[in-house]
N, C-alpha and C positions, 0 to 999 in steps of 0.2 A: 202558625201551627199551634194548636192547643193539645198538649199531651196529657191524656187522662188515664188513670188507673182505677179499676173497680176491685175492691178487696172484700170478699164476703165468702164465708165457707158454706153458705147455702147455695147450691148450684143453681136452682131455679130462680132464686132472687137475684143472684149475680147476673144471670142471663137476662132477666127482666129489666134490670137497671141498664144494662148495656143496650138493649133494644130501644129503650126510651131515649137514651142519650143519642144513639144513631139517628132515630126518627126526628129528634129535635133539630139536629144540625142539618139534616136533609131538607126539612121544611123551612129552614132559615138560610137557604143558599145565597139569598141576596146580601147577607152579611159577609160573604166571601171568606168564611173561616174554615180552614182545614183542621181536621182533628185526627189523632191516632188514639186508639183505645186498647188497653191491655186488661185482661182479667186475671185475678189471683184468688186462690181459695184458702190462703193462710198468710199470716204475717211474715213468716220466714221467707216465702217466695218473693214477696214484695221487697224485703230488705236486701235480698241477694242481688237485686238489680241496681243497687245504689240510688234508687228512686229518681230517675231522670224525668220527673213529671211536673206539670204545672198544677194539676188538680187531682185529688185523690178522694174517691168515695170510700170510706173506711168503716167497716163494721166493727163495733167495739167488742162484742161478745163472740170470740172465736176460740177454738181449741189451740193449744200451743201458745205462741206469742199473740196476745189479743191486740185489739186495735189501739188501746191506750198505751200499751208498752211499745208497740211499733211506732206510734206517734212520738213518744219521748225520744226514741232513737233517731227518728227522722229529724226532729228539731235540734238535736245535737250538731247536725251537719248542715242543715238547710232550714233557714228561718222563714223562707218565702213561699214554700209550697202551700197551696190552698187545700185545707183539709175539711171535708164535710163528713161528719160522723153519723153513723146509722146505729140505732139501738132501740130495743123495746124495754130497756131497763132505765127507768126515770132516775134512779139514784146514781147512775153512772154519769148523768149529765153534768153535775157539779164537778166531778173528777176530770171530765173531758176538757173543761175550760182551763185547766192547768197547762195544757199544751196548745192552747189558743186555736180553736177551730174557727173556720169561716162561718159554719152553720151546723145545725144539728137536726137530723130527720128522724122522727119517731116511727117505729114499726106499728102497724103494717104500712109499708111504703105505698104512696099513691103516685100515679104518673104526674099529677099536677105539682106535687111537692118537689119532684126531681126537676121539672121544667122551671118552676119558680126559682130554684137554687141556681140552675144554669143561667137563667136570665140575669140574676143578681151578680153571678160571677163574671159574666161577659161585661156588664156595666162597670164593675169594679176593675177588671183587667184593662179595659180600654181607657179608663180614667188614669190608671197607674202608668200606662204606656205613653200617654201624651207627653210626659216629661222625661222620657227615657232616651232622647236623642240629642246629641250635641254636634256642633259644627267645629271642625278643626282644620288646620292647614298642614297637610302631609307634604314632606319634602319630595316624595316621588309622584304623588297623585294630585297635588294641589288641594283645593277645597273639598273636604269630604264631610258627610254626615253619617254618624255611627251611633248605634245603640249603646248606652252605658253598660248594659248587661254583658257586652262583649269585652269590656275593658277590665283587666286585672289591676294594672298600675302603670305609672309613668316614672321614668328615671332620667334625671338630667345628666347628659353626657358631655356638656361643655359647648362653647361656641354657638349658643342658642339652638342646640339640637337636643331634643327630648325623645328618648326611646319610649314607645307605647307598646306595652305587652298585652296582647289580646288572647282570647280563649282559643283561637285557632291559628294565630300568626303574630308577627311583630311588625311595627311600622315606626317611622321617625317623623316627628312633627317639629315645626320651628317655633321658637318662643322661649320664655323663661318660666320657671316654676311659680314665682310669685304671681304673675299674670294668669297663669293657667289655673291655679287653685281658686282665684277669684271667680273664674268662669265656671268652675266645677263644683263649688261648695254646695250650691242648691241641689245638686244631683247626688249628694251624700258621699262626696270624696273628701278626704282629709290629707294633710301633709304632716306625717309623723317625723319627718327628717328633711333637712334643707334640700336634699337631692331626690326626694320621692313624693309622689302623690298616689294614694291607694283608693280603691273602690270598696267602701265598707260592706257592700252587698256580698263580697266574696270572702269576708273574714270567717275563718274556722275557729280560731282561738287567738289569744294574745296574752303576753306577759311583758318581758323586757323586749320582745320582738313580736311582730305580727305575722301570723301564719294564714296565708291565703290559699284558696283553691288553686289547683295546678302545681302544688308543691313549691310555692313561692314563699320566701321568708324575708320580711322587710324590717330593717332596724327602726327603733324609736330613739330619737335623741333624748339624752337624760334630762335636759332642761324642758322637754316637751311631754315627758312621760305622764305626768298627772293630768294635764289638759287632754292629751290624746286618749287616755283611759276613760276620762269623763265623757268625751264625745262618742267613743265607741259604745260605752254602756248606755248612754242616752239613745243612740241610734238603735241598738239591739232591743232595748225595752220598748221603744215606740213602734218598732216593726213587728215585734212579737204580739203587741196588743192590737194590731190592725185586724 
């Protein structure tokens, strides 16, 4: 499922983009991609949703909270939403890159420009998703394959039992933290403390502790603080530049 938002205060243009997007996915049914599409006519309405989207077409020039301001707020909480900016103001393009867009579409918008961006996004998304699954051994379910997006963190509970905290449930896996982090490092997990492994994709902020989505707070061992901060900063920088 690809969740798409279209944010443009020009009603006709908003509707036009939506129809192009719908038509594109209907004509590409062989890709077996489900989509949901929501339309918004101002930045305030988008931000009120807490932006549960994968892809946002975002008009820069709007009344109230404009696209650039909305993007800055989104990036404070989510570094991974794909943003495609729309504007007929060329001088705004340089400003838009401060909040790291995937692409920039100039007005007047053409159908081909929307289609080209959707094709690029799907190629990018599929490449990203290839490395988002890991195999683990669940105490209850045996061998499982799970998307890393679903994992908040792991906590060692003793006797080779590790609690796995997920976005929608919890599970327990067998093993030890040192072996598990070797398995997960390439998927952007780090161990800030001998008893924890966290998914950096869910970090909201960090100082002496790490604040994850889902209201989870994870300690950082004092002797690891400098290294952990460096790893998180490097991760956030590299993903904001994607």
